[in-house]
C-alpha positions, 0 to 999 in steps of 0.5 A: 483550493491549493495548487501544484505542478510536480515535474518529475524525473522519470516517468510514471504512470499515475493510477496503476502506480497508486493502485496497490494503495486503493483497497478496491472499487468501493474504497471510501479513502481513495477513488481514481476517476480517469487520469485522477486519483483522489485521496483524502488524508490525515495531516499535521495541520488537518484533514485534506482532500487532494486529486491527482491529475496525469497530465503526460508521463512526468508531469502531474497536477496537484490539488487539495482541499481543507485545513490540511491542504498545503500540508498535502500538496508540500509533503504527501502529494511527492511521495504519492506520485512517486517523486521520491523514488529513485528507479533508476538505481534498478538494473535488470539482470536477465531476460524477464525483468529486461523485458518487464523494465522495458514495458512497466518501468512507469509503475515505481514506488509510492511513500505515504502516511504508514498508519492507514497502510498498516491498519489495511495490511492487518486487515488482510493477514491471512483473509481473502481479499474481497473479505479484507477489503469489506472490514476496511471499508466498514472500519473506515465508516465507523471510525472516520468523518467525511473528509473536505470537500463535496467529494464523497470520500471519508478520511482514513481511520481515526486511532481513537475511535479504532482502538474503542470499537467493541470486540463484537463489532470488530467480530462482526466485520470478521476482524477476530482473535489476533488480528482484532488485537493486533489492530487495536495495538496498532491503533495505540501508536498513531504518532510513533507509526506515522513518525516512520515516514522519516526513519531508516529502512532498517529503523522502520523494520525493527519498530514494526517487529516489534509490534504483537501481531505483525509479521514479516509480510505485514512489515513488507507490505507497509514499508514497500507501499508506505515507506518506498523501500525498493527491497521490501519484498512481501514473505508470507504471501499466499501467491507470490512465491508462486509467481516468482517460481514461475516467473523466473523458474518456471515452477508452477508452486513456490516456497518463500525461500526458493522465492528468496533464492531465486531474487537474491541477484535483486537484493536491495531492489527485490520489492521493486522486482514484486512491483513490476512483476505485478505491474506484469500481470505474470500469474502461476498456474491456477489449481489447487484450492483457493482461500475460503472466503468466511462470513462472521455475521 
């Protein structure tokens, strides 16, 4: 076991910061348990299991097991706990965000391996959340090995196995047509996708835009959650435009264009506004049709 203590320059709420990376309560790769979050990782030195434990608002204990333990502590842990984020760059410009910032500034931006984040985002394209979480869980179980340690975790999807999943099995999981081909295409480029961790935001976006089936919503998710881009906004999200329009203008329904207009004063930090709004729990009034839950079994 390898251990380290991470001292942060800003307050961090570990569980709420990592919440967007946990794909439901049954996520085989990540588990929250009290003040700790467990996460299975692939590193250049091999697989690892990482436990992050909140000691206080500015101190996180990191423990890791497996061949990649040292790399997980040195490379993965700081990004996951938000130590690489710069929340001081955010300036609230209205009463709404002043209040949200005061209450939720400890929810910060993460940096992590972009490959599993991209795979999960592809599975979430234009489907209900429960459908996407089920597909993620089943694909992880079908394409990965148990993580180091007797923790019950699984490693993120193995790219080679992911490419080889037969079409009928993807159909059974509800991953069909464009999402299935996008999934396979992404799985063919794991090293290039992993290298985005060290790329400038504009270069990362340019690469992702070239992947067939990867559009603005998916790019926003990957850049915000995996690359820590504070301006990465999820254009095309099923709910976000309504939330932004309701929060900033009292309009119960909004479009992407209206959302971007309202967020223009926060250009450069629009992705941070998104995570702060989500942390605040603000939702638009619920009416109208919901996304249909489907079954392909």
